[in-house]
C-alpha positions in Angstrom: 11.3 14.9 0.5 13.5 17.1 -1.5 11.7 18.8 -4.3 14.6 18.4 -6.7 14.6 14.5 -5.9 10.7 14.6 -6.6 11.4 16.4 -9.9 14.0 13.7 -10.8 11.8 11.1 -10.1 8.9 12.7 -12.2 11.3 13.6 -15.0 12.5 9.9 -15.0 8.9 8.2 -15.0 7.8 10.7 -17.8 10.9 9.8 -19.8 10.1 6.0 -19.3 6.5 6.6 -20.2 7.4 8.3 -23.4 9.9 5.5 -24.3 7.6 2.8 -23.6 4.9 4.4 -25.5 7.1 3.7 -28.7 6.9 0.1 -27.8 3.3 -0.7 -27.4 1.8 -3.8 -28.3 -1.6 -5.7 -28.2 -1.8 -7.8 -24.8 -4.5 -9.8 -23.2 -5.3 -9.1 -19.5 -6.1 -11.3 -16.6 -6.6 -10.3 -13.0 -7.2 -11.9 -9.6 -8.1 -11.0 -6.1 -6.4 -13.7 -3.7 -7.4 -14.3 -0.1 -4.5 -14.9 2.4 -5.3 -17.1 5.2 -2.6 -19.2 6.6 -4.1 -21.2 9.7 -0.4 -22.3 10.6 1.0 -18.7 10.9 0.6 -16.8 13.9 -0.9 -13.9 11.5 -3.4 -15.6 9.2 -3.1 -12.9 6.8 0.7 -12.9 7.1 0.5 -9.2 8.2 1.0 -8.0 11.9 -0.7 -4.9 12.9 1.3 -3.1 15.7 -1.5 -0.6 16.5 -4.9 -1.0 17.8 -7.4 -1.8 16.5 -5.6 -4.5 14.5 -7.0 -4.4 11.0 -5.0 -6.0 8.1 -6.1 -6.4 4.3 -6.6 -10.3 3.9 -5.9 -10.4 0.3 -3.4 -9.4 -2.5 -4.5 -8.3 -6.0 -2.7 -9.0 -9.1 -3.0 -8.5 -12.9 -1.1 -9.7 -15.9 -0.9 -8.7 -19.7 -0.1 -11.3 -22.0 1.3 -10.8 -25.7 -0.7 -12.5 -28.8 1.4 -15.6 -28.4 0.6 -15.9 -24.9 4.0 -14.9 -23.4 3.3 -12.8 -20.5 4.5 -9.0 -20.8 3.9 -7.7 -17.5 2.6 -8.6 -14.3 1.4 -6.2 -11.3 1.1 -7.3 -7.8 -0.4 -5.2 -5.0 0.0 -6.2 -1.3 -0.5 -4.3 2.0 2.7 -4.9 4.1 5.7 -2.8 5.0 8.8 -4.1 3.2 10.6 -4.3 6.4 11.4 -8.0 7.0 15.0 -6.6 7.4 14.1 -3.6 9.3 16.9 -4.0 11.8 19.6 -4.3 9.0 21.7 -1.3 7.9 22.1 -2.5 4.3 19.8 -0.8 1.6 17.5 -3.2 -0.3 14.2 -3.7 -1.7 13.2 -6.4 1.0 10.7 -8.7 0.3 9.2 -7.1 -3.0 12.7 -7.9 -4.9 12.0 -11.5 -4.2 8.3 -11.1 -5.3 9.6 -9.5 -8.6 12.3 -12.0 -9.2 10.2 -15.0 -8.5 7.3 -13.7 -10.8 9.8 -13.1 -13.7 11.6 -16.3 -13.3 8.4 -18.6 -13.0 6.1 -16.5 -15.7 8.5 -14.4 -17.8 8.0 -10.7 -18.6 8.5 -7.9 -16.3 6.8 -7.6 -12.6 5.8 -4.7 -10.6 5.1 -4.4 -7.3 3.1 -1.9 -5.4 2.9 -1.4 -1.9 -0.7 -0.6 -0.4 -2.6 0.2 2.6 0.4 -0.2 5.0 -0.1 2.4 7.7 -1.1 1.6 11.2 2.0 -0.3 11.2 0.9 -3.0 8.8 4.3 -5.1 9.0 6.1 -8.7 8.4 7.9 -8.3 11.6 7.5 -11.1 13.9 5.1 -12.9 11.5 5.6 -16.6 10.8 6.2 -17.1 7.3 6.4 -20.4 5.2 10.1 -21.0 4.5 11.2 -21.3 1.0 14.5 -22.7 -0.4 16.5 -20.7 -2.8 14.9 -23.0 -5.5 11.3 -21.7 -4.6 10.3 -25.1 -3.0 8.6 -25.2 0.3 11.1 -26.3 3.3 10.0 -29.1 5.7 11.6 -30.5 9.0 12.7 -34.1 9.4 9.1 -35.1 10.5 7.8 -33.7 7.0 6.2 -30.6 8.5 6.4 -27.1 7.1 8.7 -24.9 8.4 7.8 -21.4 9.3 10.3 -18.5 9.9 9.8 -15.7 12.5 12.7 -13.6 12.9 14.0 -11.0 10.4 16.5 -12.8 8.1 17.1 -12.9 4.5 15.9 -16.5 4.5 12.7 -15.0 5.7 12.8 -12.1 3.2 13.2 -14.4 0.2 10.6 -16.8 1.5 7.8 -14.1 1.9 8.4 -12.8 -1.5 8.2 -16.1 -2.9 5.1 -16.9 -1.3 3.3 -13.7 -2.2 4.6 -14.4 -5.9 3.5 -17.7 -6.1 0.0 -16.8 -4.8 -0.4 -14.1 -7.3 0.9 -16.3 -10.3 -1.1 -19.3 -9.6 -4.3 -17.3 -9.2 -3.5 -15.5 -12.4 -2.8 -18.8 -14.2 -6.4 -19.8 -13.4 -7.8 -16.5 -14.3 -10.0 -16.1 -17.4 -8.8 -13.7 -20.0 -10.9 -10.3 -20.0 -12.7 -9.3 -22.9 -11.9 -5.8 -24.1 -11.0 -4.1 -20.9 -11.7 -0.5 -20.8 -9.0 2.1 -19.6 -10.2 5.0 -17.2 -7.8 7.7 -15.7 -8.8 10.5 -13.3 -6.3 12.7 -11.5 -6.9 15.7 -9.2 -5.5 18.2 -7.0 -6.2 17.5 -3.2 -5.4 20.5 -0.9 -4.5 19.1 2.3 -4.1 21.7 5.2 -0.8 21.8 7.4 -2.2 22.0 10.9 0.6 19.9 12.9 2.9 22.4 14.6 5.8 20.0 14.2 5.4 19.7 10.5 5.1 23.8 10.1 8.2 24.1 12.2 10.0 21.4 9.8 8.8 23.5 6.7 9.8 26.8 8.2 13.4 25.7 9.2 14.1 24.1 6.0 14.0 20.6 7.6 11.5 19.6 5.1 12.0 21.2 1.7 8.9 22.2 -0.5 8.2 24.5 -3.5 6.3 27.6 -2.8 4.2 26.7 -5.9 2.9 23.5 -4.1 1.5 25.4 -1.1 -2.4 26.4 -1.7 -4.1 29.3 -0.5 -7.7 28.7 0.5 -9.9 29.9 3.3 -10.2 26.4 4.7 -6.2 26.0 4.8 -5.5 28.4 7.7 -2.6 30.8 7.6 0.1 28.4 6.6 -2.0 26.9 3.6 -2.6 23.7 2.2 0.0 21.1 0.4 -1.1 20.6 -3.2 -1.5 16.6 -3.2 -2.9 14.4 -5.7 -5.6 11.8 -5.8 -5.6 9.3 -8.8 -8.2 6.8 -10.0 -7.1 4.3 -12.4 -9.5 1.6 -13.9 -8.3 -1.2 -16.2 -11.0 -3.9 -16.7 -11.9 -5.3 -13.3 -8.7 -3.6 -11.8 -9.3 -0.3 -9.7 -6.1 1.6 -8.7 -6.7 4.3 -5.8 -3.7 6.4 -5.0 -2.9 8.2 -1.7 -0.1 10.8 -1.0 0.8 9.2 2.3 0.3 6.0 4.5 -3.4 5.1 4.8 -4.6 2.6 7.3 -6.0 -0.6 6.0 -9.5 0.5 7.5 -9.6 3.5 5.2 -9.7 1.1 2.3 -11.7 -1.8 3.8 -13.4 -0.3 6.7 -13.6 -1.8 10.4 -16.4 -2.6 13.0 -16.5 -0.6 16.1 -14.4 -1.9 19.0 -13.1 -1.0 22.4 -9.6 -1.9 23.5 -8.4 -1.6 27.1 -5.0 -0.2 27.4 -4.6 -0.7 31.0 -3.8 1.3 34.0 -3.4 4.9 33.2 -5.1 4.8 30.0 -8.1 2.5 30.3 -10.8 1.6 27.5 -10.7 3.4 24.3 -13.7 3.4 22.0 -12.7 3.0 18.4 -15.8 3.8 16.3 -16.7 1.8 12.9 -15.1 3.2 9.9 -16.5 2.9 6.4 -13.8 2.1 4.0 -14.0 3.7 0.6 -14.3 0.4 -1.0 -17.9 0.4 0.1 -18.4 2.9 -2.8 -16.2 0.9 -5.4 -17.5 -2.2 -6.4 -14.4 -3.1 -8.2 -13.8 -6.9 -8.4 -10.0 -6.3 -8.1 -9.2 -3.3 -6.0 -5.8 -2.2 -5.7 -4.2 0.5 -3.4 -1.1 2.7 -4.4 0.2 4.3 -1.4 2.9 6.9 -0.5 2.8 8.7 -3.8 3.8 11.9 -4.7 5.9 13.7 -1.8 5.1 11.0 0.9 3.4 13.6 3.1 3.1 11.1 6.1 0.4 9.1 7.8 -3.5 9.5 7.4 -4.9 8.4 10.8 -8.5 8.2 11.4 -9.6 11.2 13.0 -11.1 9.2 15.9 -7.9 7.3 16.5 -5.4 10.1 17.9 -3.7 9.4 21.2 -1.7 11.5 23.7 2.0 11.5 23.5 2.5 9.2 26.6 0.1 6.6 25.2 1.3 3.2 24.3 0.1 3.2 20.9 1.4 6.7 20.2 3.8 6.9 17.2 2.1 8.1 14.0 0.7 11.3 15.4 3.7 13.2 15.0 4.3 12.6 11.3 0.8 14.0 10.2 -0.3 17.2 8.3 -3.6 17.3 10.8 -6.1 15.4 12.5 -8.6 15.8 9.7 -6.3 14.8 6.9 -7.6 11.2 6.7 -11.2 12.4 6.7 -10.4 14.8 4.0 -8.8 12.2 1.8 -11.2 9.5 2.5 -14.2 11.9 1.7 -12.5 12.9 -1.7 -12.0 9.3 -2.7 -15.5 8.5 -2.1 -16.6 11.5 -3.9 -14.5 10.4 -6.9 -15.7 7.0 -6.9 -19.3 8.0 -6.7 -18.9 10.7 -9.6 -17.1 8.0 -11.8 -19.8 5.2 -11.1 -18.1 3.3 -8.6 
């Protein structure tokens, strides 16, 4: 990611924050954690995981802020699937988050913001059977009155998935009770992450990946190339807790997983995946959110025990990492911050 483009995004966000600051008004907050379990879909969480072991986040999180007259000012929706229903399309789009936002704004009012969460490990809507919705947002049924599900990557499926996620969020928020005097807490710190991947080092060296020298940290544990100065943020608003990551974390980094052995067949055989303690074990937040791919989108954060050789059938993310210890360093830092801040 070009430093010039990152600076443009940063400057734009700062300008928007300063402008918004002049238009603050009192609001009442509601929040909800919404389980997703559709027994008619081939993926009950409406998320497919294309890398073993298969772990997906089984809920979405949402918050709404209403003005004194009850009119919604803003709604925040956080879900954990790649926006790639139209992954085969050559068109540029926001994919299903567009329809999440539009549906929320049309049915509820105010502005809607969508946050992509823990989508690494190939959490995806690809191949997932999604309840069909018409352009009016109503469920679609066949001639026998059965609900229609869409599997292929089409614009109808893109719209339908967005509408489904939006309605789950807004329905839950409509039933949520107002939160009395929610507190606000923000913590941001630098997270130095060593660059150990030879491919990444080469990409930096030849200029394929641009970076500012000021963003390279020199510490003994960083090696000769140095560390990238990433950021870790923790934001609490009432029952909502938002943790950021500078890249794409796997769901198990957030929610954890049990130990499992997967047999990858001839030539590879069984692979033992140990249990992972997700950082939420140290959280306790009623409505946890994760905001992924922040900052410079530095790549994947693969659990240190999960790396495969290049010819392995699940090999993919291994090339696009800073190092094999990146996820461990990140998760340890999150746990430390949560513990220090009374998670």
